[in-house]
Legacy VTK file of the C-alpha trace (Angstrom):
# vtk DataFile Version 3.0
C-alpha trace
ASCII
DATASET POLYDATA
POINTS 359 float
81.795 82.095 -68.830
79.730 79.784 -66.391
81.309 78.836 -63.012
81.649 75.249 -64.843
83.615 76.740 -67.456
86.217 78.524 -65.143
89.737 77.165 -65.274
90.830 75.062 -62.230
92.682 77.711 -59.903
91.247 80.811 -61.480
90.195 83.484 -58.915
86.562 83.885 -57.807
84.663 86.480 -59.903
84.776 90.026 -58.464
82.371 93.090 -58.616
83.971 94.256 -61.557
83.346 91.089 -63.206
79.587 91.200 -62.725
79.548 94.905 -63.768
81.099 94.161 -66.887
79.083 91.214 -67.464
75.653 93.031 -66.554
76.469 96.103 -68.405
76.159 98.702 -65.549
78.575 100.364 -63.161
80.156 99.342 -59.968
77.908 101.347 -57.935
74.965 99.692 -59.285
76.144 96.231 -58.418
76.903 97.514 -54.727
73.379 99.039 -54.564
72.023 95.793 -55.713
73.886 93.837 -53.219
73.326 96.647 -50.295
70.644 98.816 -50.924
68.531 96.843 -53.806
65.657 99.327 -53.085
67.541 101.951 -54.938
67.562 100.041 -58.307
64.884 99.376 -60.556
63.646 95.915 -60.707
64.766 95.425 -64.440
68.119 96.496 -63.868
68.156 94.581 -60.442
67.280 91.337 -62.296
70.129 91.610 -65.139
72.791 92.050 -62.369
71.299 89.050 -60.377
71.500 87.055 -63.690
74.960 87.951 -64.294
76.031 87.426 -60.580
74.434 83.797 -61.227
76.074 83.188 -64.403
79.548 83.987 -62.969
78.976 82.098 -59.721
79.342 85.592 -57.882
79.661 85.058 -54.116
79.917 88.294 -51.994
82.995 88.539 -49.609
80.949 89.127 -46.458
84.112 89.410 -44.420
85.644 92.381 -46.648
82.177 93.846 -46.407
82.139 94.054 -42.483
85.856 94.906 -42.414
84.576 98.226 -44.574
81.684 99.094 -42.325
83.850 98.330 -39.375
81.210 96.175 -37.696
80.794 92.362 -37.572
77.463 90.708 -38.180
78.627 87.713 -36.249
77.533 86.447 -32.846
79.128 83.589 -31.019
77.658 80.891 -28.559
80.185 79.339 -26.635
78.289 76.146 -25.217
79.087 74.227 -22.325
78.520 70.877 -23.701
77.921 70.287 -27.051
76.533 66.578 -26.918
73.877 67.694 -24.385
70.402 68.761 -26.447
69.994 71.398 -23.558
72.474 73.700 -25.219
71.541 72.901 -28.790
68.146 74.180 -27.782
69.393 77.229 -26.308
71.451 77.679 -29.447
68.244 77.621 -31.528
66.762 80.426 -29.339
69.898 82.512 -30.256
69.381 81.695 -33.765
66.034 82.912 -33.854
66.712 86.303 -32.759
69.930 86.483 -34.910
68.103 85.525 -38.074
65.396 88.205 -37.639
68.526 90.782 -37.328
70.095 89.115 -40.504
73.092 88.162 -38.328
74.908 84.770 -38.515
75.746 82.552 -35.295
79.265 80.722 -34.622
78.698 77.745 -32.230
81.601 76.745 -29.955
81.749 73.753 -27.623
84.167 74.052 -24.763
83.263 70.527 -23.510
83.418 71.861 -19.852
87.291 72.252 -20.430
88.342 75.594 -19.107
91.525 75.714 -21.344
89.501 75.011 -24.381
87.154 77.849 -23.522
89.770 80.441 -23.288
91.305 79.387 -26.470
87.743 80.145 -28.175
87.351 83.373 -26.287
90.850 84.296 -27.564
89.896 83.353 -30.862
86.697 85.109 -31.088
88.111 88.377 -30.057
90.469 88.176 -32.784
87.702 87.665 -35.170
86.006 90.843 -33.835
82.774 89.149 -33.442
79.572 91.183 -32.439
79.537 89.781 -29.237
79.781 86.645 -27.529
77.200 84.512 -25.479
78.732 81.867 -23.275
77.953 79.215 -20.850
81.016 79.371 -18.912
82.884 76.320 -17.251
83.328 79.081 -14.506
81.115 82.217 -14.332
84.008 84.028 -12.720
86.694 83.362 -15.210
88.589 86.684 -15.358
88.986 86.137 -19.285
85.169 87.475 -19.441
85.977 90.686 -17.781
88.917 91.175 -19.782
86.909 90.597 -23.196
84.517 93.234 -21.822
87.161 95.735 -21.056
88.710 95.459 -24.452
85.405 96.026 -26.094
83.736 92.534 -26.932
80.374 92.393 -25.513
79.426 89.147 -23.517
76.335 87.730 -21.964
76.152 84.800 -19.672
73.803 82.067 -20.530
72.607 79.498 -17.846
74.619 80.995 -15.235
74.822 83.661 -12.808
78.029 86.189 -12.191
78.642 88.163 -9.186
78.311 92.043 -9.686
76.828 93.599 -12.601
79.344 94.017 -15.079
77.425 91.440 -17.424
74.124 90.479 -18.791
73.187 87.010 -17.507
70.173 84.867 -18.304
69.600 81.742 -15.855
67.256 79.619 -14.246
66.105 79.509 -10.552
67.836 76.127 -9.973
67.457 76.016 -6.076
63.883 76.421 -6.698
64.091 73.676 -9.609
65.742 71.271 -6.982
62.938 72.185 -4.386
60.178 71.299 -6.865
61.756 67.981 -7.834
62.039 66.493 -4.221
58.729 68.112 -3.078
56.950 66.162 -5.879
58.764 62.926 -4.706
57.722 63.510 -0.883
54.500 64.558 -2.229
54.150 60.646 -3.806
55.113 59.300 -0.348
59.000 58.757 -0.792
61.187 59.432 2.252
64.679 58.184 1.072
65.587 60.028 -1.871
68.942 60.054 -3.715
70.310 62.931 -5.544
72.551 61.910 -8.664
75.209 64.250 -10.154
78.259 66.127 -10.537
80.904 67.194 -10.226
80.477 69.653 -7.335
82.084 72.488 -8.950
79.294 72.697 -11.333
77.147 75.569 -10.090
73.753 74.043 -11.163
74.615 70.994 -9.702
75.389 72.797 -6.206
72.346 74.713 -6.538
70.028 71.718 -7.332
71.329 69.526 -4.780
70.812 72.835 -2.230
67.092 72.956 -3.369
66.695 69.409 -2.793
67.993 69.483 0.953
65.784 72.662 1.288
62.836 70.635 0.752
63.914 67.699 2.942
64.325 70.149 5.755
60.905 71.841 5.143
59.207 68.381 5.498
61.057 67.779 8.627
63.159 64.903 7.337
66.866 64.193 8.923
69.670 65.268 6.284
70.702 61.658 5.849
67.182 61.191 4.045
69.080 62.587 1.097
71.311 59.790 -0.436
74.362 61.610 -2.612
75.330 59.410 -5.585
78.252 61.773 -7.178
79.080 61.521 -10.809
82.333 62.726 -12.480
80.000 64.149 -15.393
76.364 64.987 -16.353
76.195 62.217 -19.087
74.003 59.159 -20.046
77.229 57.047 -19.199
77.271 58.475 -15.701
73.847 57.793 -15.200
74.274 54.339 -16.042
76.964 53.993 -13.533
74.835 55.656 -10.836
72.090 53.440 -11.685
74.336 50.057 -11.164
75.483 51.644 -8.069
71.890 52.223 -6.534
70.599 48.740 -7.722
73.361 47.328 -5.956
72.476 48.866 -2.573
70.641 46.628 0.260
66.740 47.065 0.178
66.858 48.936 3.238
69.415 51.245 1.912
68.079 51.371 -1.545
66.334 54.740 -2.161
62.573 54.579 -3.504
63.057 57.986 -5.356
65.932 59.901 -7.473
66.409 63.258 -8.445
68.886 63.590 -11.201
70.996 66.511 -12.014
70.096 66.611 -15.539
67.953 64.404 -17.966
71.220 62.684 -19.651
71.930 61.343 -16.261
68.332 60.577 -15.464
67.952 58.784 -19.000
71.279 56.677 -18.392
70.077 55.895 -14.717
66.619 54.651 -16.148
68.222 52.666 -18.781
70.449 50.751 -16.263
67.704 50.086 -14.081
65.631 48.689 -16.605
68.408 46.416 -17.615
69.051 45.088 -14.200
65.478 44.285 -13.328
64.755 47.360 -11.285
61.108 48.441 -12.080
60.718 51.967 -12.816
58.546 53.574 -10.980
57.410 50.541 -8.976
60.608 50.143 -7.276
62.173 53.410 -8.056
60.942 56.757 -9.218
63.036 59.075 -11.257
62.892 62.804 -11.672
65.025 64.398 -14.182
66.009 67.999 -15.059
65.876 70.324 -18.257
62.955 68.404 -19.754
64.776 67.847 -23.292
62.760 66.167 -25.990
63.978 62.695 -25.016
62.412 62.961 -21.580
59.123 62.520 -23.133
60.021 59.897 -25.409
61.807 57.638 -23.170
60.658 54.108 -22.840
59.297 55.169 -19.378
58.562 58.696 -19.898
60.487 60.835 -17.739
59.129 63.146 -15.220
61.501 66.298 -15.484
62.012 69.781 -14.230
61.473 72.114 -17.226
63.767 74.943 -18.244
62.674 77.552 -20.888
65.591 76.451 -22.873
64.860 78.305 -26.347
63.647 81.206 -24.476
66.898 81.451 -22.374
68.730 81.814 -25.801
66.356 84.362 -27.243
66.420 86.584 -24.242
70.338 86.556 -24.216
70.754 87.242 -27.696
68.331 90.294 -27.168
70.194 91.394 -24.133
73.402 91.154 -26.227
71.957 93.020 -29.324
70.780 96.003 -27.073
74.052 96.148 -25.606
75.581 96.704 -28.687
73.141 99.342 -30.119
71.772 101.074 -27.169
73.769 103.948 -25.519
71.354 103.563 -22.620
71.819 99.947 -22.087
71.710 98.631 -18.616
73.198 95.436 -17.601
70.133 92.869 -16.689
70.528 89.566 -14.691
67.283 87.669 -15.677
66.199 84.452 -13.644
63.648 82.467 -15.247
61.246 80.218 -13.159
61.226 76.315 -13.806
58.191 73.898 -13.578
57.841 70.292 -12.789
56.570 68.182 -15.397
54.809 65.005 -14.234
55.171 61.553 -16.325
55.447 57.849 -15.635
58.799 57.638 -14.187
57.339 58.933 -11.021
54.455 57.224 -9.080
53.272 57.145 -5.215
54.296 54.263 -2.920
50.835 53.174 -2.974
50.967 52.955 -6.778
48.996 56.158 -7.467
50.378 58.270 -10.124
50.263 62.505 -9.984
47.614 64.164 -11.982
49.393 64.827 -15.237
49.194 68.260 -16.522
48.558 68.791 -20.300
51.596 69.210 -22.294
51.798 72.838 -23.909
51.526 73.276 -27.542
55.062 74.145 -28.915
LINES 1 360
359 0 1 2 3 4 5 6 7 8 9 10 11 12 13 14 15 16 17 18 19 20 21 22 23 24 25 26 27 28 29 30 31 32 33 34 35 36 37 38 39 40 41 42 43 44 45 46 47 48 49 50 51 52 53 54 55 56 57 58 59 60 61 62 63 64 65 66 67 68 69 70 71 72 73 74 75 76 77 78 79 80 81 82 83 84 85 86 87 88 89 90 91 92 93 94 95 96 97 98 99 100 101 102 103 104 105 106 107 108 109 110 111 112 113 114 115 116 117 118 119 120 121 122 123 124 125 126 127 128 129 130 131 132 133 134 135 136 137 138 139 140 141 142 143 144 145 146 147 148 149 150 151 152 153 154 155 156 157 158 159 160 161 162 163 164 165 166 167 168 169 170 171 172 173 174 175 176 177 178 179 180 181 182 183 184 185 186 187 188 189 190 191 192 193 194 195 196 197 198 199 200 201 202 203 204 205 206 207 208 209 210 211 212 213 214 215 216 217 218 219 220 221 222 223 224 225 226 227 228 229 230 231 232 233 234 235 236 237 238 239 240 241 242 243 244 245 246 247 248 249 250 251 252 253 254 255 256 257 258 259 260 261 262 263 264 265 266 267 268 269 270 271 272 273 274 275 276 277 278 279 280 281 282 283 284 285 286 287 288 289 290 291 292 293 294 295 296 297 298 299 300 301 302 303 304 305 306 307 308 309 310 311 312 313 314 315 316 317 318 319 320 321 322 323 324 325 326 327 328 329 330 331 332 333 334 335 336 337 338 339 340 341 342 343 344 345 346 347 348 349 350 351 352 353 354 355 356 357 358
């Protein structure tokens, strides 16, 4: 009987059905599924043909239950609409695929209660481990998961102490790089656009921006804070309208945005309002997502190794699950500034363009 001939509501074909159709023992079917090298090519082909004819799909949950070990990793991302986190997830998938593991993606949408609900669900599902970009890195739920036996790695965040592995980027340095670039081009009144303040990356990137101004001997009020309620394109548009509405003397000539989505929204709004970029306003973003280079005015941005963050986090998690000698690591990557057409010196000169690396 083929799958199309099976009556509606009939139970799914079982291993016993496959064994009967192929004329082999249950043990032979099990070997084909789990240890195919132990089965002769001719017998394996017969069993696989029976599986295809019956429409057999293995019960992976039952297999994991018998083995007592999940083959699923979970990544709880902070904002599923931000391509940065999608790229991190791709890095996690790179490692998982090599190890024949599955990845379950969750989006907390920057809501702490939603994050906690996902963590509870994942613990109930007995996933192999959880990678998470948390709303709050100090969330006590993370320590609770670890105490109860679920391995956790913090991604794109740092957590106090050494109770968890983490991978992050030096965002203070990234903020310095962005503002030093604008200072090198002659800008002396610079805006920092981003928020909310409780997001650690926002604080660190602003801190780096202020440090760059201090090193240049400029007063603290040289940095104009333009706070936003989120790190979205819409928030960037709102900030762009506010900056465009400032008087000529107060308006900054350079802007450093806390991420690329904000920068792209700001760029879009400035163009719509007739503010020329970069002639009247130079813009630097952060993350260097793919859309940055593809913008109408290609965006200068501080690049993070997004995919590598995911790969390293997954490698640390798998080492923690398999190695008795595992030692927690706090890995910090270095950002780099990639200059494009959205920044230009006060006299109209552009910065030297470094060649784009080959993916």
